[in-house]
N, C-alpha and C positions, 0 to 999 in steps of 0.2 A: 300655507299660512292663511290665505284669504278665506279659503273654505272653512278652516277651523275657526276663524274669527266669526264668520257668518253663523255657524252652528252655536258658538258661544254666545253670540248676541241674541239668538232665537231662545236659548236656554235662559238667559238673563231676563228677557222680556217675559218669557213664560212663567218664571218664578215670581216676577213682579206682579203680573197679572193674577196669578194664583193667590198670592197673599193679599191682594187689594180688593177682591170681590166682596161687597157688602150689599145691604139693602134687599131689594125684591128678587134676587137671583135665587135659583134653585140650589139645593144642597149638593148637587152633583159636583165631583171634583173637576178642576180645570185641567185639560190635557196640555201637553208640551208642544203642540202643533200650531205655531202662530202663523197666521196668514196675513200678508200685508200687500196693499197695492196703492199706487199713486196715479191719479188720472194724467194722461198724456195727450188729452184732446181738447178742443175748443169748448170750454165750460164756463158758464156764467152763474153768479150769485148776485141778485140785486142789480142786474144789468152791468156787472163789472167782471172782468176775467177772474176766474177762481180755480182753485186746485182742491181736490178731495183725497184725503188719505184714509184708507180703510185698514183696520187693525183688529185682531181678535184671536180666537183659538180655533176657528173653523169657518167654513162658508155659511154655517148656520148661526154662529155666535160671533158677532163682530159689531164694531162701531165704526162710524164715519165722521171725520172732522173736516169741515170745509172752510178755507179762509181765502181771501183775496190774493191773487198772484203778486200784486204789488207789495204785499206784506211779507213776503218770503225773504227774510234776511236774518242774520245772527242777531239775537237780542230781542226779536219781536216777541211780544206778550199780549195776550188778549184774555180778558175775563168777562163772561156774560152771566149775570144773575138774573133769573126770571126773564130771560130774553131781553136784557137791557141794551144790547148792541147788535147791529146787523153785520158786524165784522167777523163773526164766527157762526157756524151752524154745526150742531152735533146731534147725532141720533144713534141708537144702538138697537140691533136686533139680537136678542139673547133669550134662550130658553123658550123660544116659540112666541115671545112677547116683543112688542115694539116700543121703545122708550124715546122720548123727545124732550126738548126744552120747552118750558111753558111759561107764560107770563102770569098765570094764575096759581102756579104751585112753586114751592121753594126749590127751584132747580138751578144748576149752574154748569158751566163749561169753561175749562181753562186750557190754554195752549201756549207753550213757550218754546220758541226755537233757541235752544241753548247754544247749540254750536252749528255752524254751516260753513263747509269748506267744499265748494263744488268742484275744484281742481282735484282734490284727493278723494272726493266722493264721501266725505264724512258729514254726517247730519245727526244730531240728537234733538229730539223734540219731546218735551214733557207734556203729558196730558192728564187731566182729571175731569171727571163728569159726575154729576148727580142729576138724573133724568127720571121722568115719570112715564108710566104707561097710562095714558088718559082713560082707557076703558076700565082698568081696575084700581087706579090711584096707588099702584105699587111703584117702588122706586128701584133704580139701578145705579150703583156707585162704583167707580174705579178711581183710585187715588194714586197720584204720583207714578204714573206709568211712563217709562222712558222708551221711546221708539227710535231705533237705530236702522236707517234705511240702507239698502244696498245701493251700488252704483247706478243701476238702471232707475230705481226709485228716486234718487238724488236727481239725476238728469231730468226725469219727468217733473220733479218738484220745481226746479229752477227754469224750466223751459219757458221761453217767451213765445206766446201764441198770439 
């Protein structure tokens, strides 16, 4: 059952990812092989403990979202428009290009921890991004992606370091 659920989650994420790609991405179809990781080591952002979540379709096409570890709780939500807050950092490597948040371009990053139950290992995180490649001024957009983490990733997410 757990194995089936894991496969189903990956398919759901893949479909959401495939239907959400817009902007400066290539016209290549998105594959169904989602790769996710959550940092489990001492990591800081702006001198505070942080955790980074990587998600995407492959080791070459992925995004990373970093938030403070103290923010990891059900109901947490952060939105950054044109780098308006230091509470989140997002970037993507996709199609051979690097996309970032910018204070000079109309970019945005949104992360919502919809559900978090560390005992059962259940976490749902909503993510949307609109980032820019500073070299070419092309954009990359993902809308309303839902990330479902496995038990090991949940453990890494809630780990107190």
